[in-house]
N, C-alpha and C positions, 0 to 999 in steps of 0.2 A: 721877627717872625711873622709870616704874611697870615693872613686871615682864613681860616678854613672854606674854603668853598661848599655851599648847599646846592643840591639838584631842588632841592625843593619849592614849590611854586607858590607866588600869593593866592590866597586862600579867599581874601576876603576886598574889597574894591567898595567905595563909596560909587553912590550913582549921581550925587547932583540933586537927591528927594531928599528930603530930612526923613530919616529912619528906615529911606529902601538900601537893602544891602545886596551888593552883587556875589556870590559865593562861587566860587571857582573848586568843582568836587574832581574827582577822577576821570569819571563817565561824562558828566553835564553841568551847564551852568544852571546854577539859581539863582531866585530873586525874590528873595523875602523882606516883610515887614515886621520891624519890630512894634509890640505896642508900648504903650505909657508901661503899663502893669507887667512887662515881663514879658508879657505870648510873643511868638512869634509866629507867619504864618507866610508859605511860600504862594505865590503870587502865579510865577509861571517860571517855567526852565525851559530847557534847549541841549542839544547834545553838544560835546566837547567838538569842536572845530568846523563846525557847522556855522558860517559867521551870519547867515541868514538868518541861519531860524536864531542866533544867538541874538540877532536884531531886533526883531520880531518880538520875542520872548521879554526883551527891553522894553519896548516900546507898549504893550500889555501891562506889565506890571507898573511902571509909572503913571498911567491913565489908573490903573487900580489904587493906586497909593493916593493919587489926589483925591478920587471919590473916597478911598476911605477917612482921608484927612478933611473933607469938604461936611463931611457926615460924623465928623469924629466929638464925644461923648464933651460937653460944654460944662465948665461947672458951675451950678445952681439950676442945669437945664432939667425937663425931664426927663433926659436920657440920663443923666446923673441920677435922678431919681430911681428912676430903672432901676439901673446898676445897683445903688446903695440896699433898695430891695432885693436881690439879685444875691450880692455876695452876702449880707447883715442876716438875713429872714428867710430867704430860701432853705437856707439848712435847718432849722430848728422850726418854721412852720407847714413845711409841708413833711408828711410821714411816709410817703414815695420818693426815697431817697439811692434810687437801683438807676442803673447807666440808662436805661430808657425814659425812665420817668424824668430822668433832667435835663435828656435832649427834647422831649417835648416838649417843657416849660423852656429851656433855653430859645427853641425855636418863634416862641409867642414872646418872648422878650425882644427877641430879633426884630419881628413885627412892628411891635407896639413902640419900639426905640425911631425905626425908620418914620413912623408916620406922625407919632409925636414929640419924638425928639429935641428937637431945634427950639419949642417952645417955654413958655417960663410956666413954672407950677400956676400961679396964681393967675395965670394967663389962659391956663383950660375952662370952657365951656362944655354946658349938655350938650350943645348942636354941634362940637368937634367929633364927638362920640357917635353923633348919628353921619356925619364925613366919613369918619373908618367903616361904620357897618355898610358904607352903601358904596365904599370903595371895594371892600371887602368882596361884598355879594357881586360885584362888578369882575372880581380877580377869579369868581369861580369859588368862593370858600363861603358862602353867609351862613352857614351853621357854626364852621369854626372860629368865626367872628365872634358871633357872641360870645366864645369860650375865651377868645382873648383881651374879650373888651372886659369881662366877668375878671381877670386876671386884674387888669389893668384898673377897677372897683377895686380889688384887695391892697393893690397898690397905694393909690389915694388912701383908701383910709388909714393906712402908716403914714402918709405922709401929712395926713392932717395932725397925724400923733404928733409926727416931729415938728410941725408947728410953718409948713412949705405951702400948703392952702388951709382955705379955711373950713371948707366943706366938699365934700364929694360930690363932683358933678357929674354920678354917672352912675346914681341910684335911682331905681324907679324908671329905667328908659324901655322902650317898644324895642325888644331884637327883632332881628331879622327870622322870617318865616318861612319853612322849604319844605315840598312833600317829604315825606318821612318814608325810605325806603328801604321797609320792614320785612323781612323772609321768615313767613309761617313756615316752621319746618314740624312734621308729623311725627309720634311716636315710630310709625311703619316704616319713615328713611333711616332712621338711626337706627333701628333692631337691622334690618338691612346690611348696613356700611359693619356691624358689628360682627355679622354673621360672615359675613365675605373674610373683617379683618381678623376675623382668630384664625382662619384655613393659611394666611399666609405669614413671609418672616416677621424677625424681633419687631424691625422699626412700624408696621403696618401693624401687625397683632397688638402693639403698644397703644397705639393710635384708638383703633378699634373699643383696647378695655376702657380707657380712657373717655371715650365718647360716652359708652353705655352708665359707667358709671359718673359722669355729669348728669348723665339725665336722670338716674336713679337717686341722686344726692341733691340736686341744684345747687350743687358748689360750683361757685364763680372758678371763671378756668384759669385767673391767677392764682386760687388754693388749689386748682387741683396739679396741674403742670409740677409743681416743685412737693406735691403730697408726700409727707413724711408716714414710715413705715409704724410710729409710735402714733400715731393717728389711728390707726386699727387697734381697738378697744373690747372687750369683752362686755363693755354698755351699750357700743355701734361706732359707728365712724364720726370721729373727731376733728374739729380744724376752728383755726381762731379766721376769724372774719376778715378779709384781706383790704374792705374798703371800706376805712376808718379814718377820718382826719387824725393829725398830730395831737395826741393830749386825752382823747376821747375812751373810754373805756372799750376795752376788748369784749367783744361777741364771739363768743364758742356758741360752732353749731354744731348739734348731734344728731345722727342720725341712725334710727333704731334698724338694728340689722332685718333686712326679710330672707328667704331663699333665695332670689336672684343675687343681690347685692353678696351673698357671700358666695355665687360662685363667678360674680364678676371678679370679685377679689381676689378669685385664690387663682382666675385665671392668669392676671393681671401678679400677681407673686411668682407665678410660675415662672411669664415672662421674665421678670426681671430677675431671676436666679438665671436664666438662661445666659444674664451680660456676661459678655466675654472681649476681651482684647486680642491681638494677634499671638499673644502668647500666654496669655493667665486670663482664670475666670476672675470675674471682680464681684465682690459680694456688696451691694447696694443697700441703703440706707432708705430707700426712695420706691415709691410704688412706681412710677409708671418715667423708670431711668433712660438716659441715653448709652449708646455702647460702655461708654467709660465710666459707667456705675452712676453718673452724675445727673440732675434734673436740668433737660431740655433748657436753655435759650431762650426767650420769646421767638427770635427770628428763624432760630432753629426749626422748632415745633412748629413753624406755621410752614416752614420747607417740607418738613416731612407730609407735614398736613395734608399741603396742597397735590402732592406725589401721591399719597393715599387716594386722595378723592379724585383724583384724573384716573388712576389705576380701577376704583369701582367704577366709575360711570362707563371706562372704556368699556365692560364685561357686557354693557348690555345699551352701549350708545356706538352704531359704529361711524358715525361723522366725530365721535371723541377719540375713538379706537383709531381710525387714520390720521387724524393731526400727533394724538400722542406718538404713533407708528413713526412720523415725519420729523418729529422734535428730536426722535433719538437716533434716527438716522443723520441728521444734520450733527446731533454731539458727538456722534460718534465720529466723523467727517471731519469735525474741528479738533478732534483731540488728535488725529494723523498730521492734518493739514494745520499746524501752529500759527500759521500766516491768514488764515480764510476769514474773513468776516463775521462780524453777527449774525443773525441769521432768526427769524422765527415767526413761526407757523400763523401768527396772528390770531388764533383761534382762545378764548377765555373760558377757563374751565368753570371760575368762578361765577360765570353768567349763567352756566346751565339749571335747568330748573329743580334736579337733583342733588346739586350742592348744596353744601350748609358749613356751617365754622363752629368753631368751640363756642363761638359767643352768641351763636343761634341755636344752643341744647340748652342750656338754664332756661331762658323765656319760655319752651316749649315743653322743659317741667312742669313751670309754674304754671303755664297755660293749662296740665291734665291737670294739676292739684284742684284749679278754682271749677273745671267741670267738670271732678268729680265732689263738688262742694264740699271737700274734705276741711272738717274743722282746723286743722293745725296748717292749711291753706298759709297762712299771715306767718307762722315760725318758719314755716320750708323758707319762703321768700328773704323771710331776719332783713328784712328793712325796716328804718327804724321809724319813718311814715307808712302807711300802707295807700298813702297816694298814690306813693311810688311805683307801686307792684300795681297798680288797677293802668298809672299814665304809659307804662314803657312794659312790661312785662304780661297783660294780656293780650294775648294773639285769638281771643275767641273772637269767628267768623259770624257765630251764633250763638243769643242771648236766652235761653230759655227757662222760663217759670211758669208756676204755676198757678191757676185764675184768681181771683180775691175772696170767689166763694164756689 
């Protein structure tokens, strides 16, 4: 009996580089690298039948694979120490286990591993920390370097516990300094945006109500975006503080009802009740939901907010209006011609003097409380340390006081 023939092509081939595999798919040839921990990463790909492109993709993949192997985690190295912290400690040490939070920390781990990775833990010295700060400052990230080194210091604290090093070499260091790019937002800006937004469609009206709600309550953006209707009580507006370390006691913030807060909340509830899909009306449990009745993702919120800001600023700034019109025309042209290249007007709405983000509203609210000398200003800010309120949230340009006599 003759063997049954098959038309199935060979799907995988060796490339001559350890762990680099060539995969022949239906439409393209891909080169992927298989890490020791089981993860895979596609390094390059090319269309089936294009020999030149496939050869170039193979060359690129081999170079990347060799680079990965040159910087691979070596047992007993600092990179191994960082990886141990990431796998064993990170999931239980940090309260923020969201997709965004994990991505931010992973980016920091990658930066730290590239700089310190090949060193032996016992060979790390304070001078290496200063070299890291200088190198990151030269690359344009001086302040981010401070946070990354702080994370490295946390890892070193655990390394001391594990017996890998005798002492943390990155304690008490002088960190990078840079001019603070602080945007001072006035109450009138927020009110003007709110009054414009409530006359717009569902998405922009949601942004406007959220902006005014944030100003009136002083809640963080991370507390407002997913705000649940159960937080609206007879006693006031309640939310559990979002910024706390794992293991710390919850801080419940309560804002007493005011006539304006009631109006904003009722308007937001009516807007949320209008949430619909193409076929059905969606009942949402959130105060500021998207069209599906769910809380916005961080990126989705930022995208809608950016669009709303541009629309609002265009109502009183001709240059912004022209840039927005040009962007829309190009977007329409690209939809008609899918092969059209990317285009941008080069106009940045975020640099406009009237622009503000949701992160700017809370400092504005706290500043208003301080200007009014409100007795509950520190409870309003809800910081564990009052010095944090003054160092990061006090945007007063004039400090007024009475004479001594």
